[in-house]
Each structure stands twice: as C-alpha cells, then as structure tokens.
Residue, then its C-alpha position, 0 to 999 in steps of 0.5 A: m751924261w749918265f744920269k739922263r741915261f738911266w733917266r731913260g731907262q725909269v721913263h721906259k720902265w713907268m712906261n711899261r707899267w702904265r701899258m700893264l696898268a692899261a692891260f689889266s683894267a681892260l681885261v677887268g672892264t670886258g670881262a664886266a661887260v662880258w659878263v652884262n651880255q652874259m645875264i641878258l642873253r640869260g633872259e635878265e632884265p636889261r636896268s636891273a641892279i646887278v647889271d647897271a653895276f656890272k656897267a658901273l665896274n666897266t665905266a671904271a676900268s675904261a677910265v682908268c684904261t684911257l688915263a693909263i694908255y695917255s700916260a703911255h704915250w706921253l712916256e713914249i714921247l719922252n722917250v723918243r726925246l731922250n733918246e734923239h738927244l743922247s744919241r743926236g745931241t739935240k735939246l731936250d725937250v721934257d714939256v709933252t703937251f696934250r697937243s703933242v700926244g694928240a699928234n699920234v694917231w695910234f693914240w687916238v685908236e687906243f683911247i676910242i677901244c679903251a673910252v667907247h663903252v655901254p654906260p649905266f642906266m641906258t639900254s636899247e636895240v638896233g635892228g635891219l634886214n639881214m638877208e631878207n630876215m630881221v635881225v636884232y641886237r641889245i647894244e651890250t652885245m655890241g659894247c661886249v664886242w667891241n670891247m673884246f678889242r682890248f685885249y690888243l692890249l696883250w701883246w704889249a705885256f707879251v712884248h715886254f716879257m719877251v725883251h725885259d732880260l736883255p741888257m742894256r737894250h737901249t743903249v745898244g738900240s740906240y747904235s746899232n739901230v735894232k728896235f727891241e719893240s713888236l716885229f722884235a719879240l716876234k721874231r725872238s718868240l719863234n726862235t726859242w723852244y718855246s714858240f709851240l707854247y706861246l702859238s698855242v695859247g695865242w691860237a687857244v686865245l683868238i679861238v675863245l674871242l672869236g667864238y663869242t663873237y661869233m655867238s653874238a653876232e649870231a645871237s637875235s634879241c627878237l628871241l630873248p624874253g623881254s624885248k620890246n623893239q617893234l622889228c621882233l613883231e614881223e614875221s621874218a623877225r622868228i622865221w628866217t630864210a636861208a640862203d636856197q629860200s627855205k624856211f627854218e624857225k630861228v634859235n639862239d646857240l648860246f653855247l660858246a662851244n659850239s662856235c668855238w667849234f666853228i671858229f677852230v674848223t673854219m682856222t684849220t680851214i676843213g670846213y665841215g659845214d655842221v655849224t653855218p653863219s646866217t647873219h652878215v657879222g657871223r660871215f665877216v666873223a668867220v672870213v677874219a678866222a679863215q686869214v686869222g688861221i692861215i697865218l698862225t698855220a704859217l707862222f706854226t710853220a716857221a717856227l717849227t723848221n726854226l727848231m728843227k734847224y741845228d743849235q751851235s752845238e749840234q753843228s760843232a759835234m756834225v763837223i767834227i762827225e763828217r771830217e772823221i767820215t772825210k777821212s775814213n773815206l780818205m783812208n778807203k781811197a788811199q787802201e784802193i790805190i795801194s793795192l791797185w799799184w802793189r798787183r801792178c808791180k808783182g803782177k798779180s792778177v787785178s780783180r774784175r772791179q779792180q780793172r773797171q776802175d778808172i785811175y785818173r777818178l781814184h786820184t781825182e776823188l783822193q784829192h777832193y778826200k784830201q781837202a776835206s779831211g785838212v790832211r797836208s801830206l799825201a802823196l800815193f798818186p805818182i806809184v800809180q803811174 
C-alpha cells in the first residue's frame, strides 16, 4: 500500500510539472502573438520574414502547450483512480485511453484555447459594420486577443504555490473530504498578510490584459499602412458616426497606457468619460472590466476584514486584559458597597451620589463582575441589608 501512496505523490508531482510546462509555453506563444500584432499595428508587412518567424514560434509553443494539457489531464484521471483505489478499495485501472481524456469537456476547452493560433504564411482581414461604421480587423490581432486567454494557466501555477507546502495533503484530503484545489488556494491566499500583494498583482495583470484587448478592439485595420481590404474604401471606414450622429475622423490610439487608464477607471467604477469605446468589442471589454472590478473590490474588502481580526496571540492577550479590567471593576463595586455599609453602620452622612445608588443594582453588577473575573468567594451583600 505504501508504494501506491508514493506513486500517487509522483503522479501529482508530474501533473504539476506538465501544468507548469503548459503555462510557460502558453506565455511564450502569447508573447510571440503580441509581438506579431505590435509589428503589424506599427506598419510592418504581414507577410515579412520576421513576422512569419514569430508566428512559427507561436505554432511551436502552441504544440507544446497542447501536449502538456493532454498529459496533465491524463495524469489527473490516473490520480482520481488512485484516490478511489486507496480510499474505497476499487480495482486500480492504469490504462487511461484518449477516449477517457476526451470525455472531459474542460480538456477540450483548454485544448481549443492552446491550439488555436495564427500559423506562419497566413494573413487576412475580417470586417463588417459596427454601429453604422466600418471596422476591419487583421486575423493576427484577433489571434493575439484569443491567445491572451492562455494566461488563465498561470492560475494553476498559483494554486500549486499556495498548497505545495502542506504536508500529507493528499492523505488528509482523502480522509477529511477536503479538496486542496482552486477554491482552497483562493481562501488561503485571502487569509494571509500577503493577500493585498496577491490581489494587487492580479489586478495589475488584469488591467494590462484587458487594456491591451481594448486597444486592439478599438484599432481598425483600415487605418494601417498596406491594408488591401475592399471594405476600407468606403467612407464609413475612416469617417465614423458617434451615438449622437456627429461625425469624426477615426484615429487608432495605439498607446497602451491610455487603454490601461480606461480599464482602471472602469474597474474602480469612476468612469471619467475622457475615453469611451467606439466598437462593440470595446464595449464588451468595458463590461467585463466593470464586473471584474466589482469582484476584486469585494475580495479586497474580505482580505482587509480578515487582516483586521485578532490573531491567536492577540486574542489571548485581549482575554487577559479584559479579565484584569473586570477585576478592577469588581474591586470598585466592592469598595462602593463597603463604603456605603460603613457610613450606615456608623451613622455617617451619605453623599448625594450614594443616596441615588440602588443597593440591588450594585449587588447585580457585583455578581456580574464576580462571575466574569472568575472570583469564587466574595460575599458582601448581606452586610448592606
């Protein structure tokens, strides 16, 4: 049995390694796609050798990413079978077929995200009407925006970072029915002093990704040098009509900082209005940014709430301090009762404050402080009756 548990640990280790390889290759491929898009937006010929070279790099990275995704899902199925064998005693079947992997819908989602890209020697333009305006996109731009979905693979690297230091997490998870996966990693990240750092880095990455997507969505290929699409010959390709029916000349804003500024003010629900989307895709990106901003703000609030709570040592210190405060209040009430009893026994004059005091209320408060402070013996009430 021990070697099967060891085998399960090795399977999980290799599954994480394939996930890391998928994330790395996805970043390389996405970087190549972004570089191709930037060269074309800056006026580079789409059929040039340097553009095709980066497209080939994206193709190689996409192939490695797809292979890594398949291997990770293959090992994940084997890991599930090992867990069922060790916890329930079912027969262990190590023959994982392609059909078993293909039955998982999430595998095909990841496969499409990693596999779809613009290969070398392929270039084209796609256009259509957009609110009575003609907008044309290059497929390199569309492929770049699609490839940016691969950044989700970084989440698996973050999950592994958050749970890799937990000893015997597989055994503990099997007996406690706790899955040390995405949700657990998110909860653990929000319950540490580094939660603000994690959320800030995630927020910054999303601002850059959504900002670049917005910039690409608002850039029309008709305004690029060398565009040969027939749709760009129409007047509506260069002179656009705004929502208030006013005419303006379309200009591509290729400064990423301006797009990131728009995403930031949208995420924070400020919305100055100095930058507005003029395409359907740009508006969709703005809607996504607004929703993501609301979620991140809620997570920041939750993280701040957790950080403002006392930790275990602070709670212990506060219990001791509160007990000492209660003892002090107990002594003050006992002093008031003794002083009132002495003055009445000796026939001394009683102050106005003492005259207004209710002896039964004093007794009730005394008993309350006595119970809270843990004092076992204190009998003063009979002396004031």
